[in-house]
NUMIKOL-344795 format. One record per atom (N, C-alpha, C): residue number from 0; residue in one letter; x, y, z. Coordinates in steps of 0.1 Angstrom, whole numbers, plus 5000, padded with zeros to 4 digits. Example, Ala and Ser with C-alpha at 12.3 -4.5 7.8 and 13.67 -1.06 7.14 Angstrom:
r num->0 residu->A east->5132 north->4943 up->5078
r num->0 residu->A east->5123 north->4955 up->5078
r num->0 residu->A east->5132 north->4967 up->5078
r num->1 residu->S east->5128 north->4978 up->5071
r num->1 residu->S east->5137 north->4989 up->5071
r num->1 residu->S east->5129 north->5000 up->5079
! end
This chain:
r num->0 residu->Q east->5014 north->5026 up->5226
r num->0 residu->Q east->5006 north->5037 up->5228
r num->0 residu->Q east->5002 north->5044 up->5215
r num->1 residu->V east->4990 north->5050 up->5214
r num->1 residu->V east->4986 north->5054 up->5199
r num->1 residu->V east->4979 north->5068 up->5203
r num->2 residu->S east->4983 north->5078 up->5194
r num->2 residu->S east->4977 north->5092 up->5194
r num->2 residu->S east->4970 north->5094 up->5181
r num->3 residu->T east->4961 north->5103 up->5182
r num->3 residu->T east->4955 north->5108 up->5171
r num->3 residu->T east->4959 north->5121 up->5165
r num->4 residu->Q east->4963 north->5119 up->5152
r num->4 residu->Q east->4968 north->5132 up->5145
r num->4 residu->Q east->4958 north->5140 up->5136
r num->5 residu->S east->4956 north->5152 up->5137
r num->5 residu->S east->4947 north->5158 up->5129
r num->5 residu->S east->4953 north->5161 up->5114
r num->6 residu->T east->4946 north->5158 up->5104
r num->6 residu->T east->4950 north->5159 up->5090
r num->6 residu->T east->4941 north->5169 up->5083
r num->7 residu->G east->4936 north->5179 up->5089
r num->7 residu->G east->4927 north->5188 up->5084
r num->7 residu->G east->4913 north->5184 up->5089
r num->8 residu->T east->4905 north->5177 up->5078
r num->8 residu->T east->4893 north->5173 up->5083
r num->8 residu->T east->4893 north->5157 up->5088
r num->9 residu->S east->4904 north->5152 up->5086
r num->9 residu->S east->4905 north->5137 up->5090
r num->9 residu->S east->4913 north->5136 up->5102
r num->10 residu->F east->4913 north->5124 up->5107
r num->10 residu->F east->4922 north->5119 up->5118
r num->10 residu->F east->4927 north->5105 up->5115
r num->11 residu->V east->4941 north->5104 up->5116
r num->11 residu->V east->4947 north->5092 up->5114
r num->11 residu->V east->4955 north->5088 up->5126
r num->12 residu->K east->4953 north->5076 up->5130
r num->12 residu->K east->4960 north->5070 up->5142
r num->12 residu->K east->4975 north->5069 up->5138
r num->13 residu->T east->4984 north->5073 up->5146
r num->13 residu->T east->4999 north->5071 up->5145
r num->13 residu->T east->5004 north->5067 up->5159
r num->14 residu->P east->5016 north->5060 up->5159
r num->14 residu->P east->5022 north->5057 up->5170
r num->14 residu->P east->5026 north->5070 up->5178
r num->15 residu->S east->5025 north->5071 up->5191
r num->15 residu->S east->5029 north->5083 up->5198
r num->15 residu->S east->5043 north->5087 up->5196
r num->16 residu->S east->5052 north->5077 up->5197
r num->16 residu->S east->5066 north->5080 up->5194
r num->16 residu->S east->5066 north->5082 up->5180
r num->17 residu->E east->5074 north->5089 up->5174
r num->17 residu->E east->5075 north->5093 up->5160
r num->17 residu->E east->5080 north->5081 up->5153
r num->18 residu->M east->5075 north->5078 up->5142
r num->18 residu->M east->5080 north->5066 up->5134
r num->18 residu->M east->5092 north->5069 up->5129
r num->19 residu->A east->5101 north->5059 up->5127
r num->19 residu->A east->5115 north->5061 up->5124
r num->19 residu->A east->5115 north->5070 up->5111
r num->20 residu->H east->5112 north->5067 up->5101
r num->20 residu->H east->5108 north->5075 up->5088
r num->20 residu->H east->5097 north->5070 up->5081
r num->21 residu->P east->5086 north->5078 up->5080
r num->21 residu->P east->5075 north->5072 up->5071
r num->21 residu->P east->5079 north->5074 up->5056
r num->22 residu->L east->5073 north->5067 up->5047
r num->22 residu->L east->5076 north->5066 up->5035
r num->22 residu->L east->5070 north->5080 up->5028
r num->23 residu->F east->5059 north->5084 up->5032
r num->23 residu->F east->5053 north->5096 up->5028
r num->23 residu->F east->5046 north->5103 up->5040
r num->24 residu->P east->5041 north->5115 up->5040
r num->24 residu->P east->5035 north->5122 up->5050
r num->24 residu->P east->5023 north->5114 up->5054
r num->25 residu->P east->5020 north->5110 up->5067
r num->25 residu->P east->5008 north->5104 up->5072
r num->25 residu->P east->4995 north->5113 up->5068
r num->26 residu->S east->4998 north->5127 up->5066
r num->26 residu->S east->4987 north->5135 up->5064
r num->26 residu->S east->4980 north->5133 up->5051
r num->27 residu->F east->4986 north->5124 up->5042
r num->27 residu->F east->4979 north->5119 up->5030
r num->27 residu->F east->4970 north->5110 up->5031
r num->28 residu->L east->4968 north->5105 up->5042
r num->28 residu->L east->4958 north->5094 up->5044
r num->28 residu->L east->4944 north->5100 up->5049
r num->29 residu->K east->4934 north->5092 up->5048
r num->29 residu->K east->4921 north->5097 up->5053
r num->29 residu->K east->4917 north->5090 up->5064
r num->30 residu->A east->4907 north->5094 up->5069
r num->30 residu->A east->4902 north->5088 up->5083
r num->30 residu->A east->4900 north->5073 up->5080
r num->31 residu->S east->4906 north->5065 up->5089
r num->31 residu->S east->4904 north->5051 up->5088
r num->31 residu->S east->4889 north->5047 up->5093
r num->32 residu->E east->4885 north->5035 up->5087
r num->32 residu->E east->4871 north->5030 up->5089
r num->32 residu->E east->4871 north->5015 up->5095
r num->33 residu->I east->4883 north->5012 up->5100
r num->33 residu->I east->4885 north->4999 up->5107
r num->33 residu->I east->4886 north->4999 up->5120
r num->34 residu->D east->4885 north->4988 up->5126
r num->34 residu->D east->4887 north->4987 up->5142
r num->34 residu->D east->4900 north->4996 up->5147
r num->35 residu->P east->4895 north->5004 up->5156
r num->35 residu->P east->4906 north->5013 up->5161
r num->35 residu->P east->4917 north->5007 up->5168
r num->36 residu->A east->4917 north->4994 up->5170
r num->36 residu->A east->4927 north->4987 up->5175
r num->36 residu->A east->4939 north->4985 up->5166
r num->37 residu->F east->4937 north->4988 up->5153
r num->37 residu->F east->4948 north->4986 up->5143
r num->37 residu->F east->4951 north->5000 up->5138
r num->38 residu->I east->4964 north->5002 up->5135
r num->38 residu->I east->4968 north->5014 up->5129
r num->38 residu->I east->4971 north->5014 up->5116
r num->39 residu->V east->4965 north->5024 up->5107
r num->39 residu->V east->4967 north->5025 up->5093
r num->39 residu->V east->4978 north->5037 up->5091
r num->40 residu->R east->4988 north->5033 up->5082
r num->40 residu->R east->4998 north->5043 up->5082
r num->40 residu->R east->5007 north->5040 up->5070
r num->41 residu->P east->5015 north->5051 up->5068
r num->41 residu->P east->5025 north->5047 up->5056
r num->41 residu->P east->5035 north->5037 up->5060
r num->42 residu->L east->5041 north->5030 up->5051
r num->42 residu->L east->5052 north->5022 up->5055
r num->42 residu->L east->5064 north->5030 up->5061
r num->43 residu->S east->5070 north->5024 up->5072
r num->43 residu->S east->5080 north->5031 up->5080
r num->43 residu->S east->5093 north->5023 up->5078
r num->44 residu->S east->5103 north->5030 up->5080
r num->44 residu->S east->5117 north->5024 up->5079
r num->44 residu->S east->5119 north->5013 up->5089
r num->45 residu->D east->5111 north->5012 up->5099
r num->45 residu->D east->5113 north->5002 up->5109
r num->45 residu->D east->5105 north->4989 up->5107
r num->46 residu->D east->5097 north->4989 up->5095
r num->46 residu->D east->5088 north->4978 up->5092
r num->46 residu->D east->5093 north->4966 up->5089
r num->47 residu->Y east->5106 north->4965 up->5084
r num->47 residu->Y east->5111 north->4951 up->5081
r num->47 residu->Y east->5111 north->4943 up->5093
r num->48 residu->K east->5114 north->4949 up->5104
r num->48 residu->K east->5115 north->4942 up->5118
r num->48 residu->K east->5100 north->4938 up->5122
r num->49 residu->K east->5090 north->4946 up->5116
r num->49 residu->K east->5077 north->4941 up->5121
r num->49 residu->K east->5070 north->4932 up->5112
r num->50 residu->G east->5078 north->4925 up->5101
r num->50 residu->G east->5073 north->4915 up->5094
r num->50 residu->G east->5067 north->4919 up->5079
r num->51 residu->H east->5072 north->4931 up->5074
r num->51 residu->H east->5067 north->4935 up->5060
r num->51 residu->H east->5071 north->4924 up->5051
r num->52 residu->C east->5082 north->4919 up->5050
r num->52 residu->C east->5085 north->4907 up->5039
r num->52 residu->C east->5076 north->4896 up->5042
r num->53 residu->E east->5074 north->4893 up->5055
r num->53 residu->E east->5066 north->4881 up->5058
r num->53 residu->E east->5052 north->4882 up->5052
r num->54 residu->I east->5045 north->4894 up->5054
r num->54 residu->I east->5033 north->4896 up->5049
r num->54 residu->I east->5033 north->4894 up->5034
r num->55 residu->L east->5043 north->4902 up->5027
r num->55 residu->L east->5043 north->4901 up->5012
r num->55 residu->L east->5044 north->4886 up->5009
r num->56 residu->G east->5050 north->4879 up->5016
r num->56 residu->G east->5053 north->4866 up->5012
r num->56 residu->G east->5040 north->4857 up->5013
r num->57 residu->Q east->5030 north->4861 up->5019
r num->57 residu->Q east->5016 north->4855 up->5018
r num->57 residu->Q east->5009 north->4858 up->5005
r num->58 residu->L east->5014 north->4867 up->4997
r num->58 residu->L east->5010 north->4871 up->4983
r num->58 residu->L east->5019 north->4865 up->4972
r num->59 residu->T east->5029 north->4866 up->4974
r num->59 residu->T east->5040 north->4861 up->4962
r num->59 residu->T east->5053 north->4857 up->4967
r num->60 residu->E east->5061 north->4852 up->4960
r num->60 residu->E east->5075 north->4851 up->4962
r num->60 residu->E east->5083 north->4863 up->4966
r num->61 residu->V east->5090 north->4864 up->4977
r num->61 residu->V east->5098 north->4875 up->4981
r num->61 residu->V east->5112 north->4873 up->4979
r num->62 residu->G east->5116 north->4861 up->4983
r num->62 residu->G east->5131 north->4858 up->4981
r num->62 residu->G east->5137 north->4861 up->4995
r num->63 residu->Q east->5149 north->4860 up->4997
r num->63 residu->Q east->5157 north->4863 up->5009
r num->63 residu->Q east->5162 north->4877 up->5009
r num->64 residu->V east->5154 north->4885 up->5012
r num->64 residu->V east->5156 north->4901 up->5013
r num->64 residu->V east->5163 north->4903 up->5027
r num->65 residu->S east->5174 north->4908 up->5027
r num->65 residu->S east->5181 north->4911 up->5039
r num->65 residu->S east->5176 north->4925 up->5045
r num->66 residu->Y east->5178 north->4928 up->5057
r num->66 residu->Y east->5174 north->4942 up->5062
r num->66 residu->Y east->5180 north->4952 up->5054
r num->67 residu->E east->5193 north->4951 up->5050
r num->67 residu->E east->5200 north->4961 up->5042
r num->67 residu->E east->5194 north->4963 up->5029
r num->68 residu->Q east->5191 north->4952 up->5023
r num->68 residu->Q east->5184 north->4953 up->5009
r num->68 residu->Q east->5171 north->4960 up->5010
r num->69 residu->W east->5164 north->4957 up->5019
r num->69 residu->W east->5149 north->4963 up->5021
r num->69 residu->W east->5151 north->4978 up->5025
r num->70 residu->L east->5161 north->4980 up->5034
r num->70 residu->L east->5162 north->4994 up->5036
r num->70 residu->L east->5165 north->5003 up->5025
r num->71 residu->E east->5176 north->4998 up->5017
r num->71 residu->E east->5180 north->5005 up->5005
r num->71 residu->E east->5168 north->5007 up->4996
r num->72 residu->R east->5159 north->4998 up->4994
r num->72 residu->R east->5148 north->5000 up->4986
r num->72 residu->R east->5138 north->5010 up->4992
r num->73 residu->F east->5136 north->5010 up->5005
r num->73 residu->F east->5128 north->5019 up->5012
r num->73 residu->F east->5132 north->5031 up->5009
r num->74 residu->E east->5147 north->5034 up->5012
r num->74 residu->E east->5152 north->5048 up->5009
r num->74 residu->E east->5150 north->5054 up->4996
r num->75 residu->Y east->5153 north->5044 up->4985
r num->75 residu->Y east->5150 north->5047 up->4973
r num->75 residu->Y east->5135 north->5053 up->4971
r num->76 residu->M east->5126 north->5046 up->4975
r num->76 residu->M east->5111 north->5049 up->4974
r num->76 residu->M east->5109 north->5063 up->4981
r num->77 residu->R east->5115 north->5064 up->4993
r num->77 residu->R east->5111 north->5075 up->5001
r num->77 residu->R east->5119 north->5088 up->4995
r num->78 residu->T east->5130 north->5088 up->4988
r num->78 residu->T east->5136 north->5098 up->4980
r num->78 residu->T east->5128 north->5101 up->4967
r num->79 residu->H east->5119 north->5092 up->4963
r num->79 residu->H east->5109 north->5094 up->4952
r num->79 residu->H east->5096 north->5094 up->4957
r num->80 residu->N east->5093 north->5101 up->4968
r num->80 residu->N east->5082 north->5101 up->4974
r num->80 residu->N east->5069 north->5108 up->4968
r num->81 residu->D east->5071 north->5113 up->4955
r num->81 residu->D east->5060 north->5115 up->4946
r num->81 residu->D east->5055 north->5105 up->4936
r num->82 residu->S east->5062 north->5092 up->4938
r num->82 residu->S east->5058 north->5082 up->4930
r num->82 residu->S east->5055 north->5069 up->4937
r num->83 residu->Y east->5059 north->5065 up->4949
r num->83 residu->Y east->5058 north->5054 up->4956
r num->83 residu->Y east->5051 north->5056 up->4969
r num->84 residu->F east->5039 north->5049 up->4972
r num->84 residu->F east->5031 north->5050 up->4983
r num->84 residu->F east->5026 north->5038 up->4988
r num->85 residu->V east->5032 north->5034 up->4999
r num->85 residu->V east->5029 north->5019 up->5005
r num->85 residu->V east->5022 north->5022 up->5018
r num->86 residu->V east->5010 north->5017 up->5019
r num->86 residu->V east->5002 north->5017 up->5030
r num->86 residu->V east->5000 north->5004 up->5038
r num->87 residu->V east->5003 north->5006 up->5051
r num->87 residu->V east->5002 north->4993 up->5060
r num->87 residu->V east->4992 north->4995 up->5070
r num->88 residu->I east->4989 north->4983 up->5075
r num->88 residu->I east->4980 north->4983 up->5088
r num->88 residu->I east->4988 north->4974 up->5098
r num->89 residu->E east->4990 north->4980 up->5109
r num->89 residu->E east->4998 north->4974 up->5120
r num->89 residu->E east->4988 north->4970 up->5130
r num->90 residu->D east->4992 north->4957 up->5137
r num->90 residu->D east->4985 north->4953 up->5149
r num->90 residu->D east->4994 north->4958 up->5161
r num->91 residu->P east->4993 north->4968 up->5167
r num->91 residu->P east->5002 north->4973 up->5178
r num->91 residu->P east->5004 north->4963 up->5189
r num->92 residu->K east->4994 north->4955 up->5191
r num->92 residu->K east->4994 north->4946 up->5204
r num->92 residu->K east->5006 north->4935 up->5198
r num->93 residu->R east->5007 north->4932 up->5186
r num->93 residu->R east->5016 north->4920 up->5183
r num->93 residu->R east->5028 north->4928 up->5175
r num->94 residu->N east->5029 north->4941 up->5175
r num->94 residu->N east->5040 north->4948 up->5168
r num->94 residu->N east->5043 north->4943 up->5153
r num->95 residu->K east->5032 north->4939 up->5147
r num->95 residu->K east->5032 north->4933 up->5134
r num->95 residu->K east->5025 north->4940 up->5123
r num->96 residu->I east->5030 north->4939 up->5112
r num->96 residu->I east->5022 north->4944 up->5098
r num->96 residu->I east->5015 north->4932 up->5095
r num->97 residu->I east->5001 north->4936 up->5095
r num->97 residu->I east->4991 north->4926 up->5090
r num->97 residu->I east->4984 north->4930 up->5077
r num->98 residu->A east->4988 north->4941 up->5069
r num->98 residu->A east->4982 north->4942 up->5057
r num->98 residu->A east->4991 north->4953 up->5050
r num->99 residu->S east->4991 north->4953 up->5038
r num->99 residu->S east->5000 north->4962 up->5029
r num->99 residu->S east->4994 north->4963 up->5015
r num->100 residu->G east->4997 north->4974 up->5009
r num->100 residu->G east->4994 north->4977 up->4995
r num->100 residu->G east->5002 north->4990 up->4991
r num->101 residu->T east->5003 north->4988 up->4977
r num->101 residu->T east->5011 north->5000 up->4971
r num->101 residu->T east->5002 north->5007 up->4960
r num->102 residu->V east->5006 north->5021 up->4958
r num->102 residu->V east->5001 north->5027 up->4946
r num->102 residu->V east->5012 north->5034 up->4942
r num->103 residu->M east->5016 north->5032 up->4929
r num->103 residu->M east->5027 north->5039 up->4922
r num->103 residu->M east->5021 north->5048 up->4912
r num->104 residu->V east->5026 north->5061 up->4911
r num->104 residu->V east->5022 north->5071 up->4903
r num->104 residu->V east->5030 north->5071 up->4890
r num->105 residu->E east->5025 north->5069 up->4879
r num->105 residu->E east->5032 north->5069 up->4867
r num->105 residu->E east->5030 north->5083 up->4859
r num->106 residu->R east->5039 north->5088 up->4855
r num->106 residu->R east->5039 north->5101 up->4847
r num->106 residu->R east->5038 north->5100 up->4832
r num->107 residu->K east->5028 north->5103 up->4827
r num->107 residu->K east->5025 north->5100 up->4812
r num->107 residu->K east->5026 north->5113 up->4803
r num->108 residu->F east->5027 north->5110 up->4790
r num->108 residu->F east->5026 north->5122 up->4780
r num->108 residu->F east->5011 north->5124 up->4778
r num->109 residu->I east->5003 north->5114 up->4777
r num->109 residu->I east->4989 north->5115 up->4774
r num->109 residu->I east->4981 north->5121 up->4784
r num->110 residu->R east->4970 north->5125 up->4780
r num->110 residu->R east->4962 north->5131 up->4791
r num->110 residu->R east->4966 north->5144 up->4797
r num->111 residu->N east->4972 north->5152 up->4788
r num->111 residu->N east->4980 north->5164 up->4792
r num->111 residu->N east->4989 north->5162 up->4802
r num->112 residu->C east->4999 north->5153 up->4798
r num->112 residu->C east->5008 north->5149 up->4809
r num->112 residu->C east->5003 north->5145 up->4821
r num->113 residu->G east->4993 north->5137 up->4820
r num->113 residu->G east->4984 north->5132 up->4833
r num->113 residu->G east->4993 north->5123 up->4841
r num->114 residu->L east->4988 north->5119 up->4852
r num->114 residu->L east->4992 north->5109 up->4862
r num->114 residu->L east->4983 north->5098 up->4863
r num->115 residu->C east->4988 north->5085 up->4864
r num->115 residu->C east->4980 north->5071 up->4864
r num->115 residu->C east->4986 north->5065 up->4876
r num->116 residu->G east->4975 north->5061 up->4884
r num->116 residu->G east->4981 north->5053 up->4897
r num->116 residu->G east->4979 north->5038 up->4893
r num->117 residu->H east->4990 north->5030 up->4899
r num->117 residu->H east->4989 north->5016 up->4896
r num->117 residu->H east->4987 north->5010 up->4910
r num->118 residu->I east->4978 north->5003 up->4914
r num->118 residu->I east->4978 north->4995 up->4926
r num->118 residu->I east->4985 north->4982 up->4926
r num->119 residu->E east->4992 north->4979 up->4934
r num->119 residu->E east->5000 north->4966 up->4934
r num->119 residu->E east->5000 north->4961 up->4948
r num->120 residu->D east->5003 north->4947 up->4949
r num->120 residu->D east->5010 north->4939 up->4961
r num->120 residu->D east->4999 north->4942 up->4973
r num->121 residu->I east->4986 north->4940 up->4971
r num->121 residu->I east->4975 north->4941 up->4981
r num->121 residu->I east->4975 north->4927 up->4988
r num->122 residu->V east->4978 north->4928 up->5001
r num->122 residu->V east->4978 north->4914 up->5009
r num->122 residu->V east->4974 north->4919 up->5025
r num->123 residu->V east->4967 north->4909 up->5028
r num->123 residu->V east->4962 north->4909 up->5043
r num->123 residu->V east->4966 north->4895 up->5049
r num->124 residu->D east->4972 north->4897 up->5060
r num->124 residu->D east->4975 north->4884 up->5067
r num->124 residu->D east->4963 north->4875 up->5070
r num->125 residu->K east->4965 north->4863 up->5066
r num->125 residu->K east->4955 north->4852 up->5063
r num->125 residu->K east->4947 north->4850 up->5079
r num->126 residu->T east->4953 north->4854 up->5089
r num->126 residu->T east->4947 north->4852 up->5102
r num->126 residu->T east->4938 north->4865 up->5105
r num->127 residu->Y east->4938 north->4876 up->5097
r num->127 residu->Y east->4932 north->4888 up->5100
r num->127 residu->Y east->4921 north->4891 up->5088
r num->128 residu->R east->4919 north->4881 up->5079
r num->128 residu->R east->4910 north->4884 up->5068
r num->128 residu->R east->4896 north->4885 up->5074
r num->129 residu->G east->4886 north->4891 up->5067
r num->129 residu->G east->4873 north->4893 up->5070
r num->129 residu->G east->4869 north->4904 up->5080
r num->130 residu->K east->4880 north->4913 up->5081
r num->130 residu->K east->4879 north->4924 up->5090
r num->130 residu->K east->4878 north->4938 up->5082
r num->131 residu->N east->4877 north->4938 up->5069
r num->131 residu->N east->4876 north->4949 up->5060
r num->131 residu->N east->4890 north->4954 up->5059
r num->132 residu->L east->4902 north->4948 up->5061
r num->132 residu->L east->4914 north->4954 up->5062
r num->132 residu->L east->4919 north->4956 up->5046
r num->133 residu->G east->4915 north->4947 up->5038
r num->133 residu->G east->4920 north->4948 up->5024
r num->133 residu->G east->4912 north->4960 up->5017
r num->134 residu->K east->4900 north->4962 up->5021
r num->134 residu->K east->4891 north->4974 up->5016
r num->134 residu->K east->4896 north->4986 up->5021
r num->135 residu->E east->4901 north->4987 up->5035
r num->135 residu->E east->4907 north->4998 up->5038
r num->135 residu->E east->4920 north->5002 up->5033
r num->136 residu->I east->4929 north->4992 up->5030
r num->136 residu->I east->4940 north->4995 up->5021
r num->136 residu->I east->4938 north->5000 up->5009
r num->137 residu->I east->4927 north->4994 up->5001
r num->137 residu->I east->4924 north->5000 up->4988
r num->137 residu->I east->4919 north->5014 up->4989
r num->138 residu->D east->4910 north->5016 up->4998
r num->138 residu->D east->4903 north->5030 up->5001
r num->138 residu->D east->4914 north->5040 up->5002
r num->139 residu->Q east->4925 north->5036 up->5010
r num->139 residu->Q east->4936 north->5045 up->5014
r num->139 residu->Q east->4944 north->5049 up->5001
r num->140 residu->L east->4948 north->5036 up->4994
r num->140 residu->L east->4955 north->5039 up->4981
r num->140 residu->L east->4948 north->5047 up->4972
r num->141 residu->K east->4935 north->5046 up->4969
r num->141 residu->K east->4926 north->5054 up->4960
r num->141 residu->K east->4928 north->5068 up->4965
r num->142 residu->H east->4926 north->5071 up->4977
r num->142 residu->H east->4927 north->5084 up->4982
r num->142 residu->H east->4939 north->5091 up->4980
r num->143 residu->V east->4951 north->5084 up->4984
r num->143 residu->V east->4964 north->5088 up->4980
r num->143 residu->V east->4966 north->5092 up->4966
r num->144 residu->G east->4963 north->5083 up->4957
r num->144 residu->G east->4964 north->5083 up->4942
r num->144 residu->G east->4957 north->5095 up->4937
r num->145 residu->F east->4944 north->5098 up->4941
r num->145 residu->F east->4937 north->5109 up->4937
r num->145 residu->F east->4942 north->5123 up->4942
r num->146 residu->L east->4947 north->5121 up->4954
r num->146 residu->L east->4953 north->5133 up->4961
r num->146 residu->L east->4965 north->5139 up->4955
r num->147 residu->Q east->4971 north->5128 up->4948
r num->147 residu->Q east->4985 north->5131 up->4939
r num->147 residu->Q east->4981 north->5136 up->4925
r num->148 residu->G east->4968 north->5135 up->4923
r num->148 residu->G east->4963 north->5142 up->4909
r num->148 residu->G east->4963 north->5131 up->4899
r num->149 residu->C east->4961 north->5118 up->4902
r num->149 residu->C east->4959 north->5107 up->4892
r num->149 residu->C east->4945 north->5109 up->4885
r num->150 residu->Y east->4944 north->5108 up->4871
r num->150 residu->Y east->4933 north->5108 up->4865
r num->150 residu->Y east->4926 north->5094 up->4866
r num->151 residu->K east->4933 north->5084 up->4868
r num->151 residu->K east->4926 north->5071 up->4870
r num->151 residu->K east->4936 north->5063 up->4879
r num->152 residu->I east->4930 north->5052 up->4883
r num->152 residu->I east->4938 north->5042 up->4891
r num->152 residu->I east->4935 north->5028 up->4886
r num->153 residu->I east->4944 north->5021 up->4883
r num->153 residu->I east->4942 north->5007 up->4878
r num->153 residu->I east->4951 north->4997 up->4886
r num->154 residu->L east->4945 north->4983 up->4884
r num->154 residu->L east->4952 north->4973 up->4890
r num->154 residu->L east->4950 north->4960 up->4882
r num->155 residu->D east->4958 north->4950 up->4885
r num->155 residu->D east->4956 north->4937 up->4879
r num->155 residu->D east->4952 north->4927 up->4890
r num->156 residu->C east->4944 north->4918 up->4888
r num->156 residu->C east->4941 north->4907 up->4898
r num->156 residu->C east->4936 north->4896 up->4891
r num->157 residu->S east->4935 north->4884 up->4900
r num->157 residu->S east->4930 north->4872 up->4895
r num->157 residu->S east->4915 north->4871 up->4894
r num->158 residu->E east->4910 north->4864 up->4885
r num->158 residu->E east->4895 north->4862 up->4885
r num->158 residu->E east->4888 north->4861 up->4898
r num->159 residu->D east->4896 north->4853 up->4906
r num->159 residu->D east->4889 north->4850 up->4920
r num->159 residu->D east->4888 north->4862 up->4928
r num->160 residu->N east->4895 north->4874 up->4925
r num->160 residu->N east->4894 north->4887 up->4933
r num->160 residu->N east->4885 north->4897 up->4926
r num->161 residu->V east->4880 north->4895 up->4915
r num->161 residu->V east->4873 north->4904 up->4908
r num->161 residu->V east->4862 north->4909 up->4917
r num->162 residu->P east->4854 north->4899 up->4922
r num->162 residu->P east->4841 north->4905 up->4932
r num->162 residu->P east->4846 north->4914 up->4943
r num->163 residu->F east->4858 north->4911 up->4949
r num->163 residu->F east->4863 north->4920 up->4958
r num->163 residu->F east->4866 north->4934 up->4953
r num->164 residu->Y east->4873 north->4935 up->4941
r num->164 residu->Y east->4876 north->4948 up->4938
r num->164 residu->Y east->4864 north->4954 up->4931
r num->165 residu->N east->4853 north->4948 up->4927
r num->165 residu->N east->4840 north->4953 up->4923
r num->165 residu->N east->4835 north->4961 up->4936
r num->166 residu->K east->4837 north->4955 up->4946
r num->166 residu->K east->4831 north->4962 up->4959
r num->166 residu->K east->4838 north->4975 up->4961
r num->167 residu->C east->4850 north->4976 up->4957
r num->167 residu->C east->4858 north->4988 up->4959
r num->167 residu->C east->4859 north->4997 up->4949
r num->168 residu->Q east->4849 north->4996 up->4939
r num->168 residu->Q east->4844 north->5004 up->4928
r num->168 residu->Q east->4853 north->5003 up->4916
r num->169 residu->F east->4861 north->4993 up->4915
r num->169 residu->F east->4868 north->4989 up->4903
r num->169 residu->F east->4860 north->4980 up->4894
r num->170 residu->Y east->4862 north->4982 up->4880
r num->170 residu->Y east->4855 north->4973 up->4871
r num->170 residu->Y east->4864 north->4967 up->4861
r num->171 residu->K east->4860 north->4957 up->4855
r num->171 residu->K east->4868 north->4950 up->4845
r num->171 residu->K east->4869 north->4960 up->4833
r num->172 residu->K east->4882 north->4959 up->4828
r num->172 residu->K east->4883 north->4967 up->4815
r num->172 residu->K east->4896 north->4961 up->4809
r num->173 residu->E east->4895 north->4956 up->4796
r num->173 residu->E east->4907 north->4951 up->4788
r num->173 residu->E east->4912 north->4938 up->4794
r num->174 residu->V east->4926 north->4936 up->4790
r num->174 residu->V east->4932 north->4922 up->4795
r num->174 residu->V east->4944 north->4925 up->4800
r num->175 residu->Q east->4949 north->4918 up->4810
r num->175 residu->Q east->4961 north->4919 up->4815
r num->175 residu->Q east->4972 north->4910 up->4808
r num->176 residu->M east->4983 north->4914 up->4803
r num->176 residu->M east->4991 north->4905 up->4799
r num->176 residu->M east->5007 north->4905 up->4805
r num->177 residu->V east->5014 north->4894 up->4805
r num->177 residu->V east->5027 north->4895 up->4813
r num->177 residu->V east->5037 north->4886 up->4804
r num->178 residu->L east->5050 north->4890 up->4806
r num->178 residu->L east->5062 north->4883 up->4801
r num->178 residu->L east->5072 north->4883 up->4810
r num->179 residu->Y east->5076 north->4872 up->4818
r num->179 residu->Y east->5086 north->4872 up->4828
r num->179 residu->Y east->5100 north->4870 up->4821
r num->180 residu->K east->5111 north->4876 up->4826
r num->180 residu->K east->5123 north->4874 up->4821
r num->180 residu->K east->5128 north->4861 up->4817
r num->181 residu->H east->5125 north->4852 up->4826
r num->181 residu->H east->5130 north->4839 up->4824
r num->181 residu->H east->5123 north->4830 up->4813
r num->182 residu->Q east->5111 north->4835 up->4809
r num->182 residu->Q east->5104 north->4829 up->4798
r num->182 residu->Q east->5108 north->4836 up->4784
r num->183 residu->A east->5114 north->4848 up->4784
r num->183 residu->A east->5116 north->4856 up->4772
r num->183 residu->A east->5125 north->4850 up->4763
r num->184 residu->K east->5122 north->4851 up->4750
r num->184 residu->K east->5132 north->4846 up->4741
r num->184 residu->K east->5139 north->4858 up->4735
r num->185 residu->L east->5150 north->4862 up->4738
r num->185 residu->L east->5157 north->4876 up->4733
r num->185 residu->L east->5166 north->4872 up->4723
! end
């Protein structure tokens, strides 16, 4: 069962029964523009059981994350809820997380001690693609980041995903570099 919660001028669908513990206040989200059969909301402390690690596994290597490990990380993020914002989309008919994305807020010295948002870990379940769920996740993360006061929001992506992010108002700038620990010569 789903109810509509007022967030000022927006409405966000949330489960009628209270979420166990949302990562951040649902009022930070804007009105959803996707099929109303799906629920757009903050990551919740019960989402491990709804397949949060499985959906992330469609993006990259997750490893063997136990419920205890996941919950410990969730609680760390929740206690630092001015820095970590994970938005998910749930298919309530299947009690399953079908999309996820994160915006992390970096506190900088430059730009008058400004804030910069970093979008990470965008994934939509392969069986749900083509329903604008990825765009919804990105739009929500941009909204949350700018609501937090970020002067810019950045992300890294593969060349194949550039057209998608262009549709989400991002443009190419500079170059991404990486160094993995196992490759480092220290």
